[in-house]
LUMLUM-508540 format. One line per field, with one value per residue (C-alpha): z, x, y; residue number from 1. Coordinates in steps of 0.05 Angstrom, whole numbers, plus 32768, in hexadecimal, padded with zeros to 4 digits. Example, Ala and Ser with C-alpha at 12.3 -4.5 7.8 and 13.67 -1.06 7.14 Angstrom:
// LUMLUM-508540
pz [809C,808F]
px [80F6,8111]
py [7FA6,7FEB]
n [1,2]
***
This chain:
// LUMLUM-508540
pz [8000,8011,7FCA,7FAD,7FE2,7FCB,7FFF,800B,8026,7FE9,7FBB,7FDC,7FDA,7F92,7F79,7F9C,7F7A,7F36,7F45,7F58,7F10,7F05,7EC0,7EB4,7E76,7E6F,7E89,7E87,7E8B,7EA3,7ED7,7EBE,7EAA,7E6B,7E8C,7EC7,7E96,7E70,7EB1,7EC3,7E7D,7E7A,7EC1,7EB7,7E7B,7EA7,7E95,7EC9,7ECA,7EE7,7EDF,7EF1,7EF4,7F03,7F31,7F4A,7F33,7F07,7F0D,7EC6,7E97,7EB8,7EF5,7ECD,7EA6,7EAA,7ED3,7E9D,7E7E,7E40,7E06,7DCD,7DB7,7DA3,7D76,7D55,7D45,7D22,7CF8,7D20,7D27,7D39,7D6F,7D8B,7D8F,7DB1,7DE6,7DF2,7DF7,7E29,7E52,7E56,7E6F,7EA6,7EBA,7EBF,7EC5,7EDC,7F06,7F16,7F5B,7F3B,7F01,7F06,7ED7,7ED3,7EB1,7E83,7E74,7E3C,7E50,7E14,7E24,7DF2,7DE3,7DC5,7D83,7D6B,7D35,7D67,7D96,7D5F,7D4D,7D96,7D9D,7D60,7D7E,7DBF,7D99,7D76,7DBB,7DD0,7D94,7DA8,7DEF,7DD4,7DA4,7DDD,7E05,7E3D,7E54,7E60,7EA9,7EAD,7E7E,7E6F,7E2A,7E1A,7E17,7E15,7E59,7E6F,7E8F,7ED5,7ECF,7EB5,7EF2,7F21,7F03,7EFB,7F2C,7F16,7ECD,7EAA,7EAF,7E7F,7E3D,7E54,7E27,7E47,7E3C,7E20,7E4E,7E41,7E6F,7E70,7EA0,7ED6,7EFD,7F47,7F38,7F02,7F35,7F57,7F16,7F0C,7F54,7F4B,7F0B,7F2B,7F68,7F3F,7F15,7F55,7F6B,7F2B,7F3C,7F19,7F3C,7F40,7F4D,7F53,7F5B,7F28,7EF0,7EAF,7E98,7E5E,7E3B,7E0A,7DF3,7E2B,7E64,7E83,7EAF,7EE7,7F21,7F63,7F70,7FBB,7FC6,7F88,7F7A,7F32,7F1B,7EDB,7ED0,7E9E,7E73,7E36,7E1C,7E2B,7E26,7E27,7E43,7E58,7E33,7E21,7E34,7E06,7DD4,7E08,7E06,7DBE,7D8F,7D56,7D79,7D60,7D90,7D90,7DD8,7DEC,7E2F,7E4F,7E8A,7EBE,7EF3,7F39,7F57,7F96,7F86,7FAD,7F79,7F46,7F75,7F83,7F3E,7F37,7EEF,7EC4,7E98,7E4E,7E36,7DEC,7DDC,7DB6,7D6E,7D6E,7D54,7D76,7DB7,7DFC,7E43,7E79,7EC2,7EE5,7F2C,7F5A,7F97,7FC5,7FBD,7F83,7F3A,7F03,7EC7,7E86,7E58,7E2B,7DF1,7DE6,7DBF,7DE7,7DC7,7DE3,7E20,7E43,7E8B,7EC0,7EE1,7EAE,7EC7,7EAF,7E8F,7EA3,7E5C,7E62,7EA6,7E88,7E4C,7E77,7EA4,7E67,7E48,7E8B,7E94,7E54,7E77,7EBE,7EE1,7F0A,7EEC,7F0B,7F1A,7F29,7F73,7F67,7F4C,7F88,7F5D,7F16,7EF4,7EAF,7E8C,7E4A,7E16,7DF2,7DAD,7D6F,7D40,7D04,7CCD,7CF4,7D03,7D49,7D7E,7D8C,7D47,7D4E,7D54,7D99,7D7D,7D9C,7D79,7D89,7D6D,7D77,7D68,7D85,7DB4,7DD4,7DC8,7DD1,7DDA,7DD4,7DC6,7DDB,7E15,7E5D,7E4C,7E19,7E43,7E44,7DF8,7DF6,7E29,7E04,7DC2,7DE3,7E05,7DC5,7D9E,7DD3,7DDE,7D93,7D86,7DBD,7DAD,7DF2,7DFD,7E1B,7E24,7E0B,7E2A,7E68,7E7F,7E60,7E9A,7ECF,7F0B,7F29,7F74,7F98,7F60,7F73,7F5B,7F6D,7F99,7FC1,7FC7,7FE0,801A,8032,8079,8064,8050,8008,7FFD,8010,7FE6,7FAA,7FB1,7FCB,7FB7,7FDD,8004,8025,8065,806C,8067,809B,80CA,80D1,80FE,812D,815B,814F,8140,8132,80EF,80D7,80DE,80A1,8099,8091,8096,805A,803F,8041,803F,8081,80A1,8098,804D,8052,807D,804C,8012,8034,8047,8009,7FCF,7FCA,7FE3,7FF7,8007,8014,7FCA,7FBC,7FF3,7FE6,7F9B,7F81,7FB2,7FC8,7F9F,7FD9,7FB6,7F7E,7FAF,7FC9,8009,801A,800B,803D,8072,8067,8066,80B0,80A9,806E,8096,80D0,80A2,8087,80CC,80E5,80AD]
px [8000,8039,8054,8011,7FFF,7FFA,7FFD,801A,805C,8069,8057,8088,80C0,80B7,80AF,80F0,8113,80FC,810D,8154,8161,8151,8137,80FD,80EE,80A7,8083,8037,800E,7FC7,7FAD,7F68,7F59,7F84,7FC1,7FBE,7FB8,7FF5,801D,800B,8018,805D,8071,805A,8089,80C3,80C9,80D5,8098,8081,8038,8020,7FDD,7FCE,7F96,7F84,7F7A,7F3B,7F30,7F16,7EEB,7EFA,7ECE,7E92,7E83,7E44,7E6E,7E64,7E93,7E6B,7E6E,7E6B,7E23,7E1B,7E58,7E3C,7DFC,7E26,7E4B,7E8C,7E96,7EE0,7ED5,7E9A,7EC3,7EFD,7ECD,7EB0,7EF6,7F0D,7ECE,7EE3,7F28,7F0C,7ED3,7EFA,7F44,7F5C,7F24,7EEE,7EE5,7ED2,7EA6,7E65,7E2E,7DF2,7DAF,7D93,7D49,7D26,7CDC,7CAE,7C81,7C52,7C8D,7CB4,7C95,7C9A,7CCD,7CFC,7CF4,7D06,7D45,7D5A,7D4F,7D7B,7DB0,7DAF,7DB8,7DF5,7E0F,7E08,7E33,7E67,7E69,7E74,7EAA,7ECF,7ECE,7EA0,7E75,7E2A,7E37,7E57,7E28,7DE7,7DC8,7D94,7D4B,7D03,7CE0,7C98,7C79,7C7C,7CC7,7CD1,7CAD,7CD6,7D17,7CFE,7CC4,7CB8,7CAB,7C6D,7C39,7C04,7C10,7C4E,7C57,7C95,7CDD,7D21,7D5B,7DA6,7DE3,7E21,7E59,7E55,7E8E,7E82,7EA1,7ECE,7EFB,7F07,7F22,7F52,7F6B,7F77,7F9E,7FC9,7FD8,7FE8,8017,8037,8041,8069,8095,8070,8073,802B,802C,7FEC,7FEB,8023,800F,8035,8049,8075,8077,80AB,80C9,80FC,80CC,80A6,80AA,8077,805E,804C,8009,800E,804F,8056,809B,80B0,80D6,80F0,80DD,810C,80F3,8108,80C1,8081,8037,8001,7FC2,7F9D,7F5D,7F31,7F6A,7F9D,7F9D,7FBB,7FFB,7FF7,7FDA,7FD7,7F9F,7F59,7F21,7ED7,7EC2,7E7B,7E59,7E37,7E09,7DEC,7DB8,7DBF,7D7E,7D6D,7D5E,7D1D,7D04,7D05,7CEE,7D34,7D3F,7D65,7D79,7D8C,7D56,7D61,7D32,7D31,7D35,7CF4,7D01,7D4A,7D58,7D9B,7D99,7D84,7D83,7D9A,7D85,7DBE,7DB5,7DF2,7E05,7DFF,7DB5,7DBB,7DA9,7DD0,7DA5,7DC5,7DE3,7DE2,7E11,7E17,7E4F,7E7D,7E97,7ECB,7EF8,7EF6,7EE0,7F06,7EC4,7E8A,7E45,7E03,7DD4,7D8A,7D78,7D9E,7D7E,7D3A,7D48,7D5D,7D20,7CF1,7D0E,7D0C,7CC3,7CAF,7CBD,7CA4,7C61,7C6F,7C94,7CD5,7CE1,7D1D,7D0F,7D22,7D66,7D96,7DD3,7DED,7E30,7E4D,7E8D,7EAE,7EBE,7F01,7EE4,7F0F,7EF6,7ED2,7EA0,7E61,7E30,7E1F,7E52,7E27,7E3B,7E86,7EB4,7EC7,7F07,7F48,7F85,7FCF,7FFB,8046,806B,80A8,80B3,806E,8039,7FF2,7FB8,7F70,7F29,7F12,7EE6,7EF0,7EE4,7F1E,7F50,7F80,7F85,7F91,7FC8,7FE8,7FE9,8004,803E,804E,8051,8079,80AD,80B5,80BF,80F2,8116,8109,810E,80CD,80AC,8067,8028,8015,7FD6,7FA2,7FAE,7FCC,7F9D,7F92,7F99,7F61,7F51,7F40,7F14,7ECA,7ED6,7F0C,7EE5,7EA9,7ED2,7EED,7ED9,7EBE,7E7B,7E66,7E66,7EAF,7EC2,7EA0,7ECB,7F0D,7F0D,7F42,7F56,7F12,7F28,7F62,7F32,7F06,7F41,7F49,7F0C,7F27,7F48,7F14,7ECE,7EB5,7EDB,7EA9,7E6D,7E51,7E6E,7E28,7DDF,7DCA,7E11,7E30,7E78,7E9D,7ED4,7F02,7EFC,7F10,7F4C,7F60,7F5C,7F8C,7FBE,7FBC,7F97,7FBA,7F82,7F9F,7F63,7F18,7F06,7F30,7F0B,7EC4,7EC4,7EF1,7F08,7EBF,7E86,7E62,7E6A,7E39,7E02,7E12,7DE9,7E0E,7E51,7E43,7E2F,7E6F,7E9F,7EB2,7EC3,7EF1,7F15,7F1D,7F3B,7F6E,7F80,7F89,7FB8]
py [8000,8030,802F,8044,8078,80C0,80F7,813D,8123,80F7,8130,8160,812C,8118,8160,8172,8138,8150,8198,8183,8171,8127,8116,80E6,80BE,80D9,8116,8112,8152,8147,8116,8106,80BF,80C3,80E3,80B4,807B,8094,8098,8051,8035,8055,8043,7FFB,7FF7,800A,8053,8089,80B6,80F8,810C,8152,8176,81BF,81AA,8165,811E,811A,8165,816E,8146,8103,8111,812A,80EA,80BE,808C,8057,8025,8019,7FEA,801B,8011,805A,8055,8018,803D,8072,803E,8043,7FF8,7FF9,802E,8007,7FC7,7FED,8006,7FC1,7FA3,7FD8,7FCC,7F84,7F97,7FC3,7F96,7F55,7F64,7FA8,7FC7,7F94,7FB4,7FF7,7FDE,7FB7,7FA1,7FCF,7FC0,7FF6,7FF6,801B,8020,8019,8053,8076,80A5,806A,8055,800E,801F,803E,8004,7FD4,7FFC,7FFE,7FB3,7FA8,7FD5,7FAF,7F6E,7F8D,7FA0,7F57,7F44,7F78,7F5C,7F16,7F2D,7F50,7F0F,7F26,7EEB,7EEF,7EE1,7F26,7F4C,7F27,7F28,7F5E,7F4B,7F62,7F66,7F70,7FAD,7F90,7F84,7FCA,7FE6,7FBC,7FD6,801D,802A,8072,805F,8078,8041,805B,8039,8014,7FD7,7FB9,7FCB,7FB9,7FAA,7FA6,7FA4,7FCF,7FE2,8017,8036,8040,8085,80A2,80C4,8082,8067,80A1,809C,8052,805E,8094,806A,802C,8057,8070,8028,801E,805A,8093,80D7,80F1,813C,8165,81B1,81B8,81E7,81E3,8229,8213,81D0,81B7,8175,8174,817F,81B8,81F5,81EB,8214,81F4,8215,8205,822B,8256,8238,822B,81EE,81CF,8186,8164,812B,8104,8101,8127,8115,814B,812A,8168,8157,8192,81C1,819E,81D7,8206,81DD,81C5,81F9,81C6,81A1,81B4,81A2,81B0,81A6,8194,8199,815D,816C,813D,8148,812B,8110,80EA,80A1,80A8,80D9,809F,8069,804D,802F,7FED,7FFC,8036,8053,8062,8097,80AB,80F5,8104,8116,80FF,80BA,80AD,80D4,80BC,80D5,80A4,80A2,807D,8063,806A,8041,807D,808B,80BB,80B8,80DD,80F1,8107,8116,8153,8162,81AC,81CF,81FC,823B,826A,8260,821D,8220,81F8,81E4,81E8,81F9,81D9,820B,8212,81FD,81BC,81AD,81BB,818F,8154,815A,815E,811F,80F9,810D,80E9,80A7,80B7,80B2,80F0,812B,8141,818B,81B5,81A9,8160,8175,8173,8180,8184,817E,8189,8172,8184,814F,815A,8149,814D,8182,8165,8174,8160,8198,817D,816B,812F,8114,8120,80E4,80CB,80AD,80C3,80E0,80E4,811B,8126,8166,8187,814D,8153,811D,8134,8103,811C,8104,80BF,80A9,8095,804C,804B,8072,8036,8033,807E,8077,803E,8063,80A2,807D,8058,8099,80C0,808A,807E,80C9,80CF,808E,8072,8027,8010,7FCD,7FB9,7FD5,7FAB,7FCE,7F9F,7F6E,7F9B,7F9E,7FE3,7FF1,7FCD,7F9C,7F55,7F1C,7F1C,7EDF,7F02,7F43,7F1C,7F01,7F43,7F58,7F9C,7FBB,7FB2,7FFD,8003,7FC7,7FE6,8025,800A,7FC1,7F99,7FD7,7FDC,7FB8,7FE9,8024,8003,7FF8,8043,8040,800B,803D,8073,8057,809E,809A,8066,8094,80B9,80FE,811E,8109,80E0,80DB,8095,80AC,80A3,80CC,8090,8098,80E1,80CF,8099,80CA,80F9,80C3,8097,80B9,80FD,8129,816C,8197,8198,8199,815C,8137,814D,8157,811F,80E9,80E6,8104,8125,8168,8154,8166,81AC,81A4,8163,8185,81BC,818A,8161,819B,8198,814E,815D,8193,8162,812D,815E,8176,812F,811C]
n [1,2,3,4,5,6,7,8,9,10,11,12,13,14,15,16,17,18,19,20,21,22,23,24,25,26,27,28,29,30,31,32,33,34,35,36,37,38,39,40,41,42,43,44,45,46,47,48,49,50,51,52,53,54,55,56,57,58,59,60,61,62,63,64,65,66,67,68,69,70,71,72,73,74,75,76,77,78,79,80,81,82,83,84,85,86,87,88,89,90,91,92,93,94,95,96,97,98,99,100,101,102,103,104,105,106,107,108,109,110,111,112,113,114,115,116,117,118,119,120,121,122,123,124,125,126,127,128,129,130,131,132,133,134,135,136,137,138,139,140,141,142,143,144,145,146,147,148,149,150,151,152,153,154,155,156,157,158,159,160,161,162,163,164,165,166,167,168,169,170,171,172,173,174,175,176,177,178,179,180,181,182,183,184,185,186,187,188,189,190,191,192,193,194,195,196,197,198,199,200,201,202,203,204,205,206,207,208,209,210,211,212,213,214,215,216,217,218,219,220,221,222,223,224,225,226,227,228,229,230,231,232,233,234,235,236,237,238,239,240,241,242,243,244,245,246,247,248,249,250,251,252,253,254,255,256,257,258,259,260,261,262,263,264,265,266,267,268,269,270,271,272,273,274,275,276,277,278,279,280,281,282,283,284,285,286,287,288,289,290,291,292,293,294,295,296,297,298,299,300,301,302,303,304,305,306,307,308,309,310,311,312,313,314,315,316,317,318,319,320,321,322,323,324,325,326,327,328,329,330,331,332,333,334,335,336,337,338,339,340,341,342,343,344,345,346,347,348,349,350,351,352,353,354,355,356,357,358,359,360,361,362,363,364,365,366,367,368,369,370,371,372,373,374,375,376,377,378,379,380,381,382,383,384,385,386,387,388,389,390,391,392,393,394,395,396,397,398,399,400,401,402,403,404,405,406,407,408,409,410,411,412,413,414,415,416,417,418,419,420,421,422,423,424,425,426,427,428,429,430,431,432,433,434,435,436,437,438,439,440,441,442,443,444,445,446,447,448,449,450,451,452,453,454,455,456,457,458,459,460,461,462,463,464,465,466,467,468,469,470,471,472,473,474,475,476,477,478,479,480,481,482,483,484,485,486,487,488,489,490,491,492,493,494,495,496,497,498,499,500,501,502,503,504,505,506,507]
***
């Protein structure tokens, strides 16, 4: 555990080592899912690695996803067969090999309400069947992700109790992968990379980037340092163009609503709701393990400067509520919305009029000794990382072994059988995997650490303490907005703030 622990003391020590003049094989800029994946890929090949971020792990796009590890069905509908297969294959890697503790199977039900005509239902059923074929081609057995099927109205209501009953003629159900949380994946990647020797440095803003390294500023102290490297990867996502002007992106904003599960009758499955008048767009209502439901997603073009923390617009919130209401017995209102979040997709510029129609394929570009990786999806981060490391090491003439990450378990990963035997609550196992008993042990001397940090919030003080000692959390925002997701509900965040301050003080 010590080798994978990230904390303030390790950060200070490793930054001082780099500032003293040591040269690493690879410098990675950006610690979202792609950058953390690049750091792990390179370190696992035996390269010396430093990875920096101006803010925190998963600060940008990576924490604003739908928390899905999906099989590429939408890409298949658009005729992008290779991209769809890549997504299904990477889902298989995460689900069964590298992060089985963080990914689980989730049923998705499309209720056949009067708003879903027979023709659209038939096309969706055909799409689900194609998704089954993708699953089989990727090698994922039915025991992990069952085959799609038609279900009756009673079964639809069991899975989605709030569904509109009038005119309900059954539903279609398929299965896909769900992350317990996207930030948990990024933290696991960064810690696993650290275990292989990578230096993971948050709060280090790059002020100048070149093929021999970067000039960085420690935003905690204001000190400036030069980090020397033989190769450089720019993995800053939607901000990549700031460091590589040759990159042309057309960002789009995706917004989600945060609802209490009680408002939807505590659903046991995600709901797929077609957007009226649009053949290929859907809104999803995705149940979470903490008593919340995330509903999304929008796809709106973003013009002008890119915001560090995007804000949902009233129009997007209204749009999502309107689409949800087509499938519900009782209409939701803005009073049911306890939070909302938005993220920016780093889409490659293309000829399509709508950002929703732009390719989700990634691209790797090397110039002046800097390799930039952009585009892609959270599910395919590992392929993006592999391609970026291949390109960077080839351009720099660095000897590097083959990519090992397809079978490299992340911190906390274990078989279902082993996880089932762990002496820890299921909720902790779902977030920390094999490390759950260690988190629980923090409460042995102080049972108060095992109490929830606020009414109605399942997160315990032990988890906050763990995040400070082992997951690189440096301040209240790291704790509440990323290591846990308490901050997605502003009222819960305010109630948990004293506990976050106590955890930082105790460390």
